[in-house]
C-alpha positions as CSV (number, residue, x, y, z in Angstrom):
1,M,60.0,37.7,78.6
2,S,59.2,39.5,81.8
3,G,60.1,43.0,82.6
4,G,63.6,43.4,83.7
5,E,64.8,39.9,82.7
6,E,68.3,39.7,81.8
7,I,69.5,37.4,79.2
8,C,73.2,36.3,80.1
9,C,74.9,36.2,76.7
10,V,77.9,38.1,75.4
11,G,77.8,38.9,71.7
12,S,78.7,41.5,69.2
13,L,76.9,43.6,66.7
14,D,77.5,42.6,63.2
15,A,76.5,44.1,59.9
16,G,73.4,42.2,59.7
17,G,71.9,43.6,63.1
18,M,72.9,41.6,66.3
19,A,74.5,38.2,66.6
20,G,75.7,36.9,70.0
21,A,79.2,35.6,70.1
22,C,77.9,32.7,72.1
23,G,75.5,31.7,69.4
24,F,72.6,33.9,70.5
25,D,71.2,35.7,67.4
26,V,69.2,38.6,68.6
27,A,68.1,39.6,65.1
28,A,66.7,36.1,64.4
29,M,65.0,36.1,67.9
30,A,63.5,39.4,67.0
31,A,62.3,38.3,63.5
32,A,60.7,35.1,65.0
33,A,59.0,36.8,68.0
34,P,55.1,36.9,67.9
35,D,55.2,40.6,69.0
36,A,56.6,43.7,67.9
37,V,60.3,43.8,69.0
38,V,62.5,47.1,69.4
39,V,66.1,46.8,70.3
40,E,68.1,49.7,71.7
41,D,71.8,50.2,72.2
42,P,73.3,51.5,75.3
43,Q,73.0,55.1,73.9
44,G,69.1,54.4,73.3
45,R,69.3,54.2,69.5
46,V,67.2,51.9,67.7
47,V,69.3,48.9,66.4
48,G,66.6,46.3,65.9
49,F,63.1,46.8,64.6
50,N,61.3,43.7,63.4
51,E,58.5,43.4,60.8
52,R,55.7,43.3,63.3
53,A,57.1,46.5,64.8
54,E,56.9,48.1,61.3
55,R,53.2,47.1,61.0
56,L,52.4,48.2,64.6
57,F,54.0,51.5,64.5
58,G,53.9,52.5,60.8
59,F,57.7,53.1,60.5
60,S,59.7,51.3,58.1
61,K,62.9,49.6,59.5
62,E,65.0,51.9,57.5
63,E,63.1,54.9,59.2
64,A,63.6,53.5,62.6
65,I,67.1,52.2,62.7
66,G,69.5,54.8,64.1
67,R,66.9,57.1,65.4
68,H,66.9,57.6,69.3
69,S,64.0,55.6,70.7
70,T,62.7,58.5,72.8
71,S,62.0,60.5,69.7
72,L,60.6,57.5,67.9
73,L,58.6,55.6,70.3
74,W,58.6,57.0,73.7
75,K,57.9,60.7,73.1
76,E,54.1,60.5,73.1
77,A,54.1,57.4,75.2
78,R,52.4,58.1,78.7
79,G,55.1,56.7,80.8
80,R,57.9,54.3,80.4
81,P,57.4,50.6,81.1
82,D,58.8,49.2,84.3
83,E,58.1,46.4,86.7
84,S,54.7,48.1,88.0
85,N,53.8,49.6,84.6
86,R,53.7,47.3,81.7
87,Q,50.8,49.0,79.9
88,V,51.8,51.9,78.0
89,A,50.0,54.2,75.6
90,F,51.7,54.8,72.3
91,S,51.4,56.9,69.2
92,R,51.9,55.6,65.7
93,K,53.6,57.4,62.8
94,D,50.0,58.5,61.5
95,G,49.0,60.1,64.9
96,S,46.8,57.3,66.0
97,H,47.1,55.7,69.4
98,F,47.1,52.3,70.9
99,V,47.8,50.6,74.3
100,G,50.6,48.4,74.4
101,D,51.7,45.7,76.9
102,V,55.6,45.9,77.2
103,S,58.0,43.2,78.3
104,V,61.6,44.4,78.6
105,G,64.8,42.4,78.7
106,T,68.5,42.9,78.3
107,V,71.3,41.3,76.3
108,E,75.0,41.8,77.4
109,T,77.1,42.2,74.2
110,N,80.8,43.2,73.5
111,E,79.5,46.8,72.7
112,G,77.4,47.1,75.8
113,L,74.0,46.2,77.2
114,L,71.2,45.9,74.7
115,V,67.6,46.7,75.8
116,I,65.0,44.4,74.0
117,A,61.3,45.5,74.3
118,A,58.5,43.3,73.1
119,I,55.2,45.3,72.6
120,R,51.9,43.8,72.1
121,D,48.8,45.8,71.0
122,I,46.2,45.3,73.6
123,S,43.7,47.9,72.7
124,A,40.9,45.6,71.9
125,Q,41.3,43.7,75.1
126,T,41.5,47.0,77.1
127,T,38.4,48.4,75.3
128,L,36.5,45.1,76.2
129,I,37.5,45.1,79.6
130,N,36.4,48.7,80.2
131,R,33.0,47.9,78.4
132,L,32.4,44.9,80.6
133,K,33.2,47.0,83.8
134,E,30.8,49.7,82.6
135,E,28.0,47.1,81.8
136,N,28.6,45.5,85.3
137,Q,28.4,48.9,87.0
138,A,25.2,49.7,85.1
139,Q,23.6,46.4,85.9
140,G,24.2,47.1,89.7
141,V,22.7,50.4,89.3
142,S,19.7,49.1,87.4
143,V,18.9,46.7,90.1
144,A,19.0,49.5,92.6
145,F,16.6,51.5,90.3
146,A,14.3,48.5,90.2
147,A,14.2,48.1,93.9
148,H,13.5,51.8,94.4
149,E,10.7,51.9,92.0
150,L,9.1,48.6,93.0
151,R,8.8,49.8,96.6
152,T,6.3,52.7,96.1
153,P,3.4,50.6,94.7
154,L,4.3,47.8,97.1
155,N,3.9,50.1,100.0
156,A,0.7,51.4,98.7
157,M,-0.6,47.8,98.4
158,V,0.5,46.9,101.8
159,G,-1.0,50.0,103.5
160,F,-4.4,49.6,101.8
161,A,-4.5,45.9,102.6
162,Q,-3.6,46.5,106.2
163,L,-6.6,48.9,106.5
164,L,-8.9,46.3,105.0
165,C,-7.7,43.5,107.1
166,E,-7.8,45.4,110.4
167,G,-11.3,46.3,109.8
168,D,-10.7,50.1,109.8
169,I,-12.9,50.4,106.7
170,E,-16.4,48.8,106.9
171,Y,-17.0,45.9,104.5
172,G,-19.3,46.7,101.6
173,T,-19.1,50.6,101.9
174,P,-18.0,52.8,99.1
175,Q,-14.9,53.4,100.9
176,Y,-14.1,49.6,101.2
177,N,-14.6,49.3,97.3
178,E,-12.2,52.4,96.7
179,A,-9.5,50.7,98.9
180,L,-9.8,47.6,97.0
181,G,-9.5,49.7,93.9
182,Y,-6.5,51.3,95.0
183,V,-4.9,47.8,95.8
184,L,-5.5,46.7,92.3
185,S,-4.5,49.7,90.7
186,S,-1.1,49.7,92.6
187,G,-0.8,46.0,91.7
188,S,-1.3,46.9,88.1
189,H,1.3,49.5,88.3
190,L,3.6,47.1,89.9
191,L,3.1,44.5,87.1
192,G,3.9,47.4,84.6
193,L,7.1,48.0,86.2
194,V,8.2,44.3,86.4
195,N,7.2,44.1,82.7
196,D,9.5,47.0,82.0
197,I,12.4,45.4,84.0
198,L,12.1,42.3,81.9
199,D,12.0,44.3,78.7
200,L,15.2,46.1,79.7
201,H,16.8,42.6,80.5
202,R,15.8,41.2,77.1
203,L,17.0,44.4,75.3
204,G,20.2,44.4,77.1
205,T,20.8,47.9,75.8
206,G,19.3,50.1,78.5
207,A,16.6,51.2,76.1
208,I,13.3,52.6,77.7
209,V,10.1,51.2,76.1
210,C,7.6,54.1,75.5
211,R,3.9,53.3,74.7
212,P,2.1,56.5,74.0
213,V,-1.8,56.2,73.9
214,V,-4.7,58.5,73.7
215,V,-5.6,59.8,77.1
216,D,-8.9,61.6,77.3
217,D,-8.3,62.6,80.9
218,I,-4.7,63.1,82.0
219,G,-5.9,64.5,85.3
220,Q,-7.3,61.2,86.3
221,V,-3.9,59.5,85.7
222,I,-2.4,62.0,87.9
223,G,-5.2,61.4,90.5
224,Q,-4.5,57.8,90.5
225,A,-0.8,58.3,91.2
226,V,-1.8,60.6,94.0
227,A,-4.2,58.1,95.5
228,M,-1.4,55.5,95.6
229,L,0.4,57.7,98.2
230,G,-2.7,59.1,99.8
231,P,-1.8,57.0,103.1
232,V,1.6,58.8,103.3
233,A,0.0,62.2,102.9
234,D,-2.7,61.4,105.4
235,A,-0.2,60.0,108.0
236,K,1.7,63.5,108.0
237,G,-1.5,65.6,107.5
238,I,-0.1,66.9,104.2
239,D,-2.5,68.6,101.8
240,V,-1.9,67.4,98.1
241,Q,-3.3,69.9,95.7
242,V,-3.7,68.9,91.9
243,V,-4.3,71.7,89.3
244,V,-4.6,70.5,85.7
245,D,-4.8,73.0,82.9
246,P,-7.8,72.1,80.7
247,A,-5.6,72.7,77.6
248,A,-3.3,69.9,79.0
249,N,-5.9,67.3,80.0
250,S,-6.0,65.4,77.1
251,G,-3.3,64.2,74.6
252,V,-1.3,61.2,73.4
253,I,1.3,60.3,76.1
254,D,2.5,57.1,78.0
255,P,0.3,57.1,81.1
256,A,2.4,54.6,82.9
257,R,5.4,56.8,82.6
258,L,3.6,59.8,83.7
259,K,2.2,58.0,86.8
260,Q,5.7,56.7,87.4
261,V,7.2,60.3,87.5
262,V,4.4,61.7,89.6
263,C,4.7,59.0,92.2
264,N,8.4,59.5,92.4
265,Y,8.3,63.2,92.6
266,L,5.3,63.2,95.0
267,S,7.1,60.5,97.1
268,N,10.1,62.8,97.6
269,A,8.0,66.0,98.2
270,L,6.0,64.1,100.9
271,K,9.3,63.1,102.5
272,F,10.7,66.5,102.8
273,T,7.6,68.3,103.6
274,D,6.8,69.0,107.3
275,R,3.6,67.7,108.9
276,G,0.6,69.8,108.1
277,G,2.4,71.1,104.9
278,R,1.1,71.5,101.4
279,V,2.3,69.8,98.2
280,S,1.2,71.2,94.8
281,I,1.0,69.2,91.5
282,R,0.4,71.2,88.3
283,L,0.1,70.2,84.7
284,R,0.0,72.7,82.0
285,A,0.7,73.0,78.2
286,E,4.1,74.2,77.2
287,G,3.8,75.0,73.5
288,P,2.0,73.0,70.9
289,Q,4.0,69.7,71.5
290,F,4.8,69.5,75.3
291,L,3.1,69.1,78.6
292,R,4.9,70.4,81.8
293,L,4.4,68.4,85.1
294,E,5.5,70.3,88.2
295,V,5.5,69.1,91.8
296,E,6.2,71.7,94.4
297,D,7.0,71.0,98.1
298,H,7.4,73.4,101.1
299,G,10.2,71.5,102.5
300,S,13.9,72.4,103.4
301,G,14.8,73.3,99.8
302,I,18.2,72.6,98.1
303,R,21.3,74.8,98.2
304,A,22.3,76.5,95.0
305,Q,25.7,74.6,95.0
306,D,23.8,71.3,95.2
307,L,21.4,71.7,92.5
308,G,23.6,70.4,89.8
309,R,24.0,67.2,91.6
310,V,20.3,66.4,92.0
311,F,20.0,64.1,88.8
312,Q,23.6,62.7,88.9
313,A,24.2,59.1,88.7
314,S,25.5,58.7,92.1
315,P,23.4,56.9,94.9
316,H,24.1,59.8,97.4
317,A,25.3,62.8,95.4
318,N,21.9,63.6,94.2
319,V,20.5,63.8,97.8
320,P,21.9,67.3,98.7
321,A,22.3,68.4,102.3
322,G,19.1,69.4,104.0
323,R,17.2,66.6,102.1
324,R,18.6,63.5,103.8
325,R,16.2,63.0,106.5
326,S,14.9,59.7,104.9
327,T,16.5,57.1,102.5
328,G,15.6,56.4,98.9
329,A,15.4,59.9,97.7
330,G,18.0,59.9,95.0
331,L,18.2,56.7,92.8
332,G,14.5,57.4,91.4
333,L,15.4,60.8,90.3
334,I,18.1,59.4,88.1
335,L,15.6,56.8,86.7
336,M,13.1,59.6,86.1
337,K,15.6,61.4,84.1
338,Q,16.4,58.5,81.9
339,L,12.5,57.7,81.5
340,V,11.7,61.4,80.6
341,E,14.6,62.0,78.2
342,A,14.0,58.6,76.5
343,Q,10.6,60.1,75.3
344,G,12.1,63.5,74.2
345,G,11.4,65.3,77.3
346,S,13.5,66.9,80.1
347,V,13.7,67.1,83.7
348,G,14.8,69.8,86.3
349,V,14.4,71.5,89.6
350,H,14.0,75.0,91.1
351,S,14.6,75.5,94.6
352,R,15.1,78.0,97.5
353,P,16.7,77.0,100.8
354,G,14.2,77.0,103.4
355,K,11.2,77.6,101.2
356,G,11.0,74.4,99.2
357,S,11.6,73.0,95.8
358,T,9.6,72.5,92.5
359,F,10.7,69.5,90.5
360,F,9.5,69.5,86.8
361,A,9.3,67.2,83.8
362,T,8.2,67.9,80.3
363,F,6.6,65.2,78.2
364,V,6.0,65.2,74.4
365,N,2.4,65.3,73.5
366,H,2.2,63.0,70.4
367,R,-0.8,64.7,69.1
368,P,0.4,64.4,65.3
369,L,0.3,60.6,65.9
370,A,-3.1,60.5,67.0
371,S,-4.2,59.5,63.5
372,R,-2.6,56.2,64.1
373,S,-4.5,53.3,65.5
374,L,-3.6,54.0,69.2
375,T,-5.6,52.6,72.1
376,S,-7.5,55.2,74.1
377,V,-7.3,55.0,77.8
378,V,-10.6,54.0,79.2
379,D,-11.4,54.6,82.9
380,N,-12.3,51.4,84.6
381,E,-11.9,52.7,88.1
382,S,-15.1,50.9,89.0
383,A,-13.4,47.7,88.2
384,G,-10.4,48.5,90.5
385,G,-7.8,49.5,87.8
386,H,-7.2,51.3,84.5
387,N,-6.1,50.2,81.0
388,D,-3.1,52.3,80.2
389,V,-0.9,50.0,78.0
390,D,-2.8,47.2,76.6
391,G,-2.9,47.2,72.9
392,A,-0.9,50.4,72.7
393,A,1.6,51.1,70.0
394,A,5.2,51.0,71.4
395,W,8.2,52.8,70.0
């Protein structure tokens, strides 16, 4: 029965409910209907309430018959059904809610026009549809995240490979071997990102894999990340300074995640720092269990009213005014927030317009777990890479 459909039949109300004079028995129709059926008389009183309506709303037929439908059914409903609004939120007798799809028809009787409403609970379908929409949206954002994160190591590889191919670095020199090492290191980082993307796809839950390992020289991990962006800093003449507190230079962390955060923060800092400027990277201990990473630029800064939007899940909302001179500055920050918080840490930013910004991230130092059989990170820079995840325990 579609909304507004009129059943042309003249009938009369009998003692048992409603029976059409032309043989159309409304009560029998309501009893046989697959949905909850509520029938109203011209005054809006409930004159029909089938068994499925009792189960759906929680009212017995005796409680419903004779009551005005507004006080019984429509009082808490968000809107009445019409041709453009067939989905209505109802309240049950116990106070719980459900979403109902409503079809309304009419029957002309000797006593006036009866309104027949067939109501079907579609809460489960609505929940499923909303969940699928959210998953599709999240999947689209995840693809954008992946593209953004893969671009940084790819750019580093292309930059160093171009220097080698064009002969700007003499073959066989230490600088040549160093450049090859950076290409291999960037490739290893890229492979790690691809593996993470595959992990997320297999898990299907948005979970982030964390692989803490014993790191004897965290400053070296930061240095490798800085080296990946060295060509960008050199092209703009920006001095990148790294200061590592000796008390924070060793611990049990996920070096791949740390490097990922450093690369993202540093990439943004280089974008928004003028030529000849300076970017500072600092690492220090914060209490017995946390390490705090800070990346400070001397760029345009962020206005106070925009600070709360920096890590929001919107492609452009987190690139405040004054920091939109180049693309790709926002999605990575959202991913960094997810990565760090998935490990029990936190992210944030301090900024002064016209002076610059300091982005920070805190990482859990899993020192109490050091007694477990965790793989120590071994420097194999001479081999052109580093072993930061192989054999590590993951949780």
